[in-house]
Each structure stands twice: as C-alpha cells, then as structure tokens.
DSSP file (Angstrom, degrees, kcal/mol; ACC not computed):
  #  RESIDUE AA STRUCTURE BP1 BP2  ACC     N-H-->O    O-->H-N    N-H-->O    O-->H-N    TCO  KAPPA ALPHA  PHI   PSI    X-CA   Y-CA   Z-CA
    1    1 A M              0   0    0      0, 0.0    84,-3.2     0, 0.0     2,-0.5   0.000 360.0 360.0 360.0 142.8   -4.4   27.9   22.5
    2    2 A V  E     -A   84   0A   0     82,-0.2     2,-0.4    83,-0.1    82,-0.2  -0.941 360.0-150.9-112.9 130.9   -6.0   24.6   21.5
    3    3 A L  E     -A   83   0A   0     80,-3.4    80,-2.4    -2,-0.5     2,-0.6  -0.835  13.0-131.1-103.3 136.1   -3.8   21.6   20.6
    4    4 A V  E     +A   82   0A   0     -2,-0.4    54,-2.9    54,-0.4    78,-0.2  -0.771  30.2 170.8 -84.8 121.4   -4.8   18.9   18.2
    5    5 A K  E     +     0   0A   0     76,-2.9    50,-2.5    -2,-0.6     2,-0.3   0.721  61.2  17.2-102.9 -28.9   -4.1   15.5   19.9
    6    6 A R  E     -AB  81  54A   0     75,-1.7    75,-2.3    48,-0.2     2,-0.4  -0.990  55.9-176.8-152.9 136.5   -5.8   13.0   17.6
    7    7 A L  E     -AB  80  53A   0     46,-2.4    46,-2.7    -2,-0.3     2,-0.5  -0.996   9.6-163.1-131.9 139.3   -7.1   12.9   14.0
    8    8 A V  E     -AB  79  52A   0     71,-2.3    70,-2.7    -2,-0.4    71,-1.3  -0.985  23.0-174.3-119.8 118.7   -8.8   10.2   12.1
    9    9 A L  E     -AB  77  51A   0     42,-3.0    42,-2.7    -2,-0.5     2,-0.6  -0.858  26.9-142.3-118.7 146.3   -8.8   10.8    8.4
   10   10 A D  E     +AB  76  50A   0     66,-2.6    65,-2.8    -2,-0.3    66,-1.4  -0.946  35.1 179.9-102.9 116.5  -10.3    9.2    5.3
   11   11 A V  E     -AB  74  49A   0     38,-2.4    38,-3.4    -2,-0.6     2,-0.5  -0.947  24.2-156.3-127.2 139.0   -7.6    9.3    2.6
   12   12 A L  E     +AB  73  48A   0     61,-2.6    61,-2.9    -2,-0.4    36,-0.2  -0.960  27.0 166.9-109.3 129.7   -7.5    8.2   -1.0
   13   13 A K  E     - B   0  47A   0     34,-2.5    34,-2.8    -2,-0.5    59,-0.2  -0.965  37.2-104.6-140.1 156.9   -4.0    7.6   -2.4
   14   14 A P  E     - B   0  46A   0      0, 0.0    32,-0.2     0, 0.0    31,-0.1  -0.295  45.4-100.8 -70.1 167.2   -2.4    6.0   -5.4
   15   15 A H  S    S+     0   0    0     30,-1.0     4,-0.1    29,-0.1    31,-0.1   0.813  95.6  92.1 -61.7 -29.9   -0.6    2.6   -4.9
   16   16 A Q  S    S+     0   0    0      2,-0.1     2,-0.2     5,-0.0    -1,-0.1  -0.960  70.3  43.1-115.4 132.5    2.8    4.4   -4.8
   17   17 A P  S    S-     0   0    0      0, 0.0    53,-0.0     0, 0.0    -4,-0.0   0.490 100.6-126.5 -70.4 157.7    4.1    5.3   -2.4
   18   18 A N     >  -     0   0    0     -2,-0.2     4,-2.7     1,-0.1     5,-0.2  -0.172  27.4 -95.9 -70.0 172.1    3.2    2.2   -0.5
   19   19 A V  H  > S+     0   0    0      1,-0.2     4,-2.6     2,-0.2     5,-0.2   0.848 123.5  52.9 -61.9 -36.2    1.5    2.3    2.9
   20   20 A L  H  > S+     0   0    0      2,-0.2     4,-2.4     1,-0.2    -1,-0.2   0.956 113.1  42.8 -64.3 -49.7    4.7    2.1    4.9
   21   21 A E  H  > S+     0   0    0      1,-0.2     4,-2.2     2,-0.2    -2,-0.2   0.891 114.3  52.7 -63.0 -39.3    6.3    5.0    3.0
   22   22 A F  H  X S+     0   0    0     -4,-2.7     4,-1.9     2,-0.2    -2,-0.2   0.936 111.5  44.5 -61.3 -48.8    3.1    7.0    3.2
   23   23 A S  H  X S+     0   0    0     -4,-2.6     4,-2.5     1,-0.2    -2,-0.2   0.876 111.8  53.2 -66.7 -37.3    2.8    6.6    7.0
   24   24 A Q  H  X S+     0   0    0     -4,-2.4     4,-1.8    -5,-0.2    -1,-0.2   0.900 108.0  51.0 -64.0 -39.9    6.5    7.3    7.5
   25   25 A A  H  < S+     0   0    0     -4,-2.2     4,-0.3     2,-0.2    -2,-0.2   0.902 111.3  47.5 -64.3 -41.0    6.2   10.6    5.5
   26   26 A I  H >< S+     0   0    0     -4,-1.9     3,-1.4     1,-0.2     4,-0.3   0.931 112.0  49.7 -65.4 -44.6    3.2   11.6    7.6
   27   27 A A  H >X S+     0   0    0     -4,-2.5     4,-1.7     1,-0.3     3,-0.9   0.820 104.4  60.3 -63.4 -30.3    5.0   10.8   10.9
   28   28 A S  T 3< S+     0   0    0     -4,-1.8    -1,-0.3     1,-0.2    -2,-0.2   0.554  78.0  89.1 -77.7  -5.7    8.0   12.8    9.7
   29   29 A T  T <4 S-     0   0    0     -3,-1.4    -1,-0.2    -4,-0.3    -2,-0.1   0.848 119.4  -2.1 -61.4 -32.0    6.0   16.0    9.5
   30   30 A D  T <4 S-     0   0    0     -3,-0.9    -2,-0.2    -4,-0.3    -1,-0.2   0.445  89.5-132.0-131.7 -10.0    6.8   16.7   13.1
   31   31 A G  S  < S+     0   0    0     -4,-1.7    -3,-0.1    -5,-0.2    -4,-0.1   0.508  93.0  72.9  73.6   3.3    8.8   13.6   14.1
   32   32 A K        +     0   0    0     -5,-0.2     2,-0.1    25,-0.1    -1,-0.1   0.529  69.6  99.9-124.2 -13.0    6.8   13.1   17.3
   33   33 A S        -     0   0    0     -6,-0.5     2,-0.5    -7,-0.1    22,-0.2  -0.443  63.9-133.4 -82.1 151.0    3.4   11.9   16.1
   34   34 A R  E     -C   54   0A   0     20,-3.5    20,-2.8    -2,-0.1     2,-0.4  -0.889  24.1-162.8 -99.7 131.3    2.2    8.3   16.1
   35   35 A V  E     -C   53   0A   0     -2,-0.5     2,-0.4    18,-0.2    18,-0.2  -0.967  11.8-175.8-123.8 129.7    0.6    7.2   12.9
   36   36 A H  E     -C   52   0A   0     16,-2.9    16,-3.2    -2,-0.4     2,-0.4  -0.992   8.9-170.1-124.1 123.2   -1.6    4.1   12.3
   37   37 A V  E     -C   51   0A   0     -2,-0.4     2,-0.4    14,-0.2    14,-0.2  -0.955   5.8-172.2-120.1 131.2   -2.8    3.4    8.8
   38   38 A T  E     -C   50   0A   0     12,-2.4    12,-2.7    -2,-0.4     2,-0.6  -0.985  21.7-135.5-119.7 128.7   -5.4    0.8    7.8
   39   39 A V  E     +C   49   0A   0     -2,-0.4    10,-0.2    10,-0.2     3,-0.1  -0.747  26.5 174.7 -82.2 119.5   -6.1   -0.1    4.2
   40   40 A L  E     +     0   0A   0      8,-3.0     2,-0.3    -2,-0.6     9,-0.2   0.783  62.7   5.0 -95.0 -32.8   -9.9   -0.2    3.8
   41   41 A E  E     -C   48   0A   0      7,-1.4     7,-2.8     2,-0.0     2,-0.4  -0.993  56.2-162.3-156.1 144.4  -10.2   -0.7    0.0
   42   42 A V  E     +C   47   0A   0     -2,-0.3     5,-0.2     5,-0.2     2,-0.2  -0.998  14.4 168.8-130.8 132.2   -8.0   -1.3   -3.0
   43   43 A D        -     0   0    0      3,-2.7    -2,-0.0    -2,-0.4     5,-0.0  -0.608  55.2 -75.1-124.9-166.2   -8.9   -0.9   -6.6
   44   44 A E  S    S+     0   0    0     -2,-0.2   -29,-0.1     1,-0.2     3,-0.1   0.827 125.6  14.1 -62.6 -33.7   -6.8   -0.9   -9.8
   45   45 A Q  S    S+     0   0    0      1,-0.1   -30,-1.0   -31,-0.1     2,-0.3   0.660 122.4  35.6-116.4 -22.3   -5.3    2.6   -9.3
   46   46 A T  E     -B   14   0A   0    -32,-0.2    -3,-2.7   -31,-0.1     2,-0.4  -0.809  53.8-141.8-136.1 169.1   -5.9    3.7   -5.7
   47   47 A E  E     -BC  13  42A   0    -34,-2.8   -34,-2.5    -2,-0.3     2,-0.5  -0.995  15.9-141.6-130.3 137.6   -6.2    2.7   -2.0
   48   48 A T  E     -BC  12  41A   0     -7,-2.8    -8,-3.0    -2,-0.4    -7,-1.4  -0.889  28.6-169.0 -98.8 128.8   -8.7    4.0    0.5
   49   49 A L  E     -BC  11  39A   0    -38,-3.4   -38,-2.4    -2,-0.5     2,-0.6  -0.877  27.9-145.8-122.5 148.0   -7.1    4.5    3.9
   50   50 A K  E     -BC  10  38A   0    -12,-2.7   -12,-2.4    -2,-0.3     2,-0.6  -0.976  28.1-166.2-103.8 118.2   -8.1    5.2    7.5
   51   51 A V  E     -BC   9  37A   0    -42,-2.7   -42,-3.0    -2,-0.6     2,-0.5  -0.934   7.7-169.7-114.0 118.8   -5.3    7.3    9.0
   52   52 A V  E     -BC   8  36A   0    -16,-3.2   -16,-2.9    -2,-0.6     2,-0.5  -0.936   5.5-173.9-109.3 123.9   -5.1    7.8   12.7
   53   53 A I  E     -BC   7  35A   0    -46,-2.7   -46,-2.4    -2,-0.5     2,-0.4  -0.974   2.7-178.9-121.3 127.8   -2.6   10.4   13.9
   54   54 A E  E     +BC   6  34A   0    -20,-2.8   -20,-3.5    -2,-0.5     2,-0.3  -0.983  20.7 122.6-127.2 137.9   -1.9   10.9   17.6
   55   55 A G        -     0   0    0    -50,-2.5     3,-0.3    -2,-0.4   -22,-0.1  -0.969  65.6 -91.1-172.6-177.6    0.5   13.4   19.2
   56   56 A E  S    S+     0   0    0     -2,-0.3     2,-0.1     1,-0.2    -1,-0.1   0.833 114.8   2.1 -81.4 -35.0    0.9   16.3   21.5
   57   57 A A  S    S-     0   0    0    -54,-0.1    -1,-0.2   -52,-0.1     2,-0.2  -0.572  77.1-160.9-155.4  81.9    0.3   19.1   19.0
   58   58 A I        -     0   0    0    -54,-2.9     2,-1.0    -3,-0.3   -54,-0.4  -0.481  13.1-140.8 -73.5 132.1   -0.5   17.8   15.5
   59   59 A D     >  -     0   0    0     -2,-0.2     4,-2.1     1,-0.2     3,-0.3  -0.798  16.7-171.5 -93.6  96.3    0.0   20.3   12.7
   60   60 A F  H  > S+     0   0    0     -2,-1.0     4,-3.0     1,-0.2     5,-0.2   0.878  82.4  54.2 -59.1 -41.4   -3.1   19.6   10.5
   61   61 A E  H  > S+     0   0    0      1,-0.2     4,-2.3     2,-0.2    -1,-0.2   0.894 109.2  48.4 -62.3 -39.7   -1.9   21.8    7.6
   62   62 A A  H  > S+     0   0    0     -3,-0.3     4,-2.3     2,-0.2    -1,-0.2   0.892 112.5  48.7 -66.7 -39.8    1.5   20.0    7.5
   63   63 A I  H  X S+     0   0    0     -4,-2.1     4,-2.3     2,-0.2    -2,-0.2   0.940 112.2  48.3 -63.6 -47.6   -0.3   16.6    7.5
   64   64 A Q  H  X S+     0   0    0     -4,-3.0     4,-2.1     1,-0.2    -2,-0.2   0.893 112.1  49.6 -61.1 -41.0   -2.6   17.8    4.7
   65   65 A S  H  X S+     0   0    0     -4,-2.3     4,-2.5    -5,-0.2    -1,-0.2   0.902 109.6  51.3 -64.3 -42.4    0.3   19.1    2.7
   66   66 A S  H  X S+     0   0    0     -4,-2.3     4,-1.2     2,-0.2    -2,-0.2   0.907 109.3  50.3 -61.9 -43.1    2.2   15.8    3.1
   67   67 A I  H  <>S+     0   0    0     -4,-2.3     5,-2.5     1,-0.2     3,-0.5   0.930 112.5  47.1 -60.2 -46.6   -0.8   13.8    1.9
   68   68 A S  H ><5S+     0   0    0     -4,-2.1     3,-2.0     1,-0.2    -2,-0.2   0.892 106.4  57.4 -63.6 -41.8   -1.1   16.0   -1.2
   69   69 A E  H 3<5S+     0   0    0     -4,-2.5    -1,-0.2     1,-0.3    -2,-0.2   0.778 105.6  51.8 -61.6 -26.5    2.6   15.9   -2.0
   70   70 A M  T 3<5S-     0   0    0     -4,-1.2    -1,-0.3    -3,-0.5    -2,-0.2   0.298 125.8-101.1 -93.2   9.6    2.3   12.1   -2.2
   71   71 A G  T < 5S+     0   0    0     -3,-2.0    -3,-0.2     1,-0.3    -2,-0.1   0.560  79.2 136.1  86.0   8.6   -0.6   12.3   -4.6
   72   72 A G      < -     0   0    0     -5,-2.5     2,-0.4    -6,-0.2    -1,-0.3  -0.361  44.1-143.9 -87.5 167.9   -3.2   11.6   -1.9
   73   73 A S  E     -A   12   0A   0    -61,-2.9   -61,-2.6    -2,-0.1     2,-0.7  -0.995  12.6-133.4-134.8 126.9   -6.5   13.2   -1.4
   74   74 A L  E     +A   11   0A   0     -2,-0.4   -63,-0.2   -63,-0.2     3,-0.1  -0.710  24.1 179.0 -80.0 112.8   -8.1   14.0    2.0
   75   75 A H  E     -     0   0A   0    -65,-2.8     2,-0.3    -2,-0.7    -1,-0.2   0.896  60.0 -21.1 -82.0 -43.4  -11.8   12.8    1.7
   76   76 A S  E     -A   10   0A   0    -66,-1.4   -66,-2.6     0, 0.0     2,-0.7  -0.995  48.2-120.7-162.2 158.3  -12.9   13.6    5.3
   77   77 A I  E     +A    9   0A   0     -2,-0.3   -68,-0.2   -68,-0.2     3,-0.1  -0.940  33.6 178.2 -99.9 110.7  -11.9   14.3    8.8
   78   78 A D  E     +     0   0A   0    -70,-2.7     2,-0.3    -2,-0.7   -69,-0.2   0.695  61.3  11.9 -93.3 -21.0  -13.8   11.6   10.7
   79   79 A E  E     -A    8   0A   0    -71,-1.3   -71,-2.3     2,-0.0     2,-0.4  -0.978  59.9-173.9-157.6 143.4  -12.7   12.2   14.3
   80   80 A V  E     -A    7   0A   0     -2,-0.3     2,-0.4   -73,-0.2   -73,-0.2  -0.999   6.2-169.7-140.1 139.6  -10.9   14.9   16.1
   81   81 A E  E     +A    6   0A   0    -75,-2.3   -76,-2.9    -2,-0.4   -75,-1.7  -0.994  16.7 173.7-127.4 125.7   -9.6   15.2   19.7
   82   82 A V  E     -A    4   0A   0     -2,-0.4     2,-0.3   -78,-0.2   -78,-0.2  -0.866  11.9-162.0-126.2 162.3   -8.4   18.6   20.9
   83   83 A Q  E     -A    3   0A   0    -80,-2.4   -80,-3.4    -2,-0.3     2,-0.2  -0.994  26.0-114.0-146.6 136.7   -7.2   20.0   24.2
   84   84 A G  E >   -A    2   0A   0     -2,-0.3     3,-2.0   -82,-0.2   -82,-0.2  -0.487  28.9-128.5 -65.1 137.6   -6.8   23.4   25.7
   85   85 A K  G >  S+     0   0    0    -84,-3.2     3,-1.0     1,-0.3    -1,-0.1   0.820 107.1  56.7 -60.9 -32.1   -3.2   24.1   26.3
   86   86 A D  G 3  S+     0   0    0    -85,-0.3    -1,-0.3     1,-0.2   -84,-0.1   0.417  88.4  79.4 -81.5   4.1   -3.8   25.2   29.9
   87   87 A Q  G <  S-     0   0    0     -3,-2.0    -1,-0.2     1,-0.2    -2,-0.2   0.473  93.8-134.9 -89.0  -2.6   -5.5   21.8   30.7
   88   88 A G    <         0   0    0     -3,-1.0    -1,-0.2    -4,-0.2    -2,-0.0   0.055 360.0 360.0  76.3 170.4   -2.2   20.0   31.1
   89   89 A G              0   0    0     -4,-0.0    -1,-0.1     0, 0.0    -4,-0.1   0.417 360.0 360.0  45.9 360.0   -1.0   16.6   29.8
C-alpha cells in the first residue's frame, strides 16, 4: 500500500467560505492533516489558492469532495509525496 503524505493543489474558490473556513473544512476531512493555504490571486468573484496538505495518509478523494462541496474547483495537482507503507515513518 502507498500512503499520500503531501499534496500541493491549485484551487479556485468563491470568496465565501473565507480562507480560514475553507482550510478548516479541508483539515477536518481526517482531523489529522496539516493544511497551509496561500491566496495567490483575487478577482471580483473568486480566489486562486495554493493549498498544501501534509499528513500520514491523506485521502485525496475526501479532500477533492470537500473542495467541491464548498464551491471550489481543483485546477491541478502541482506536487505529490507518497510513501510505501512498509518503509516506516
């Protein structure tokens, strides 16, 4: 089994929910991940975000679903770190 340890995502979202609420919702998908969000661009209706998620076993489908439920759109997966489960740590 391979575990996802880190994801860097390019996300477009509406102004609401705000970035704090957005990051909290993503972090709550498993309650163990660390989420760092940077606002890259703001226009009249949307915000472009760089979302960095770090954890022991990130559930990408749950993250993607959470983003969609908040009206966001995943533009790209810009970076991924995975680890084989038998590699420890």
